[in-house]
C-alpha positions, 0 to 999 in steps of 0.5 A: 698809162704806159710806163716811159721809163728812161733807161738811160736815167735809171743806169745814170741813177745807179751809176751815181749809187755806185760811187756814192757807196765807193765815196762812203767806203773811202772816206770811212776808209780815210777815218780809219786811216786816220784814227791807226795813223793816230794810234800810231802816232800816240803809241810810238815816241816821238824823237824827242821823247826817245832822247828824253828816254835816253837823258833819263837812263843816263842820269839813272845810271849815274844816280845808281853808280852815286848811290853803290860808290856812297854805301861803299864809303858809308861801310869802309867809314863804319868799318874804320870807326869800329876798328879806331874805337877798339884801338882807343879802347885797348890803348886806354886799358894799356894805359890802365893796366900800365899803372896797376902793374907798377902797384903789383911790382909792390906787392911782389917786393913786398912778399919777398921782404915778408918772407923772413919777418915775423913782426906783424907790424912790418907786415901791417906797414907793407900792406898799407903801403901797397894798398894806398899806392893802388888806391892813389893810382886807380884815383888817378885814372878817376875811380873813386870809393862811392861814399855811404856810411852815414850818407842818405840812401841813394838808390842810384850809389847804393843797393840796399840789401837789408833794413837794420833798426837802429838809433845810431843813424837816422832812418833812411841812413846807411847804417852798414856797408857789406861791399864798397862801390866805386864809380869813374868820373860820374859812371858807376862802376858797381854800386855799395851794397848797404844795409839801411837804418830804421827806426829802432822798435821800443821792446 
């Protein structure tokens, strides 16, 4: 049987195949372009996003400047407070020294008067006057002697340096004061050095 294929039909079919391939390529190119455009759109910030970014930058600069000013103000406040504390401490020290200087004047006058005096009683009386003035002055500024002798041992105010066997005082009572202690109001300047009584052993 003879093959009566129509050349026109074959050419038409081939043309359709070419067109189908071209259409498929065009579709594929369009899809690729869409993907590229989509990626570009996602990568490139929109105008609204750019505006928000600009607003964030402005706010950041404002906050950063505020932080810098606040840090500078705090540092100035710290220095000013430290200076004021030092000035207050200096004024308080001067106020105390003014009172003590008056006592030194008394000692100076007593020393001058005692140069020609041989009577021990006069010397003793002059010493007692000057010493009392000093104690009164220190009491006025809040300094007081810590009570120790005959008192129960108190580790907050007394520092034990020895134990003394004795019947004169009860155990744990202060029997001897080796060095007086002082406090300013409720603050300990220095504790009293004491000997603490303990029960005397029978010989």
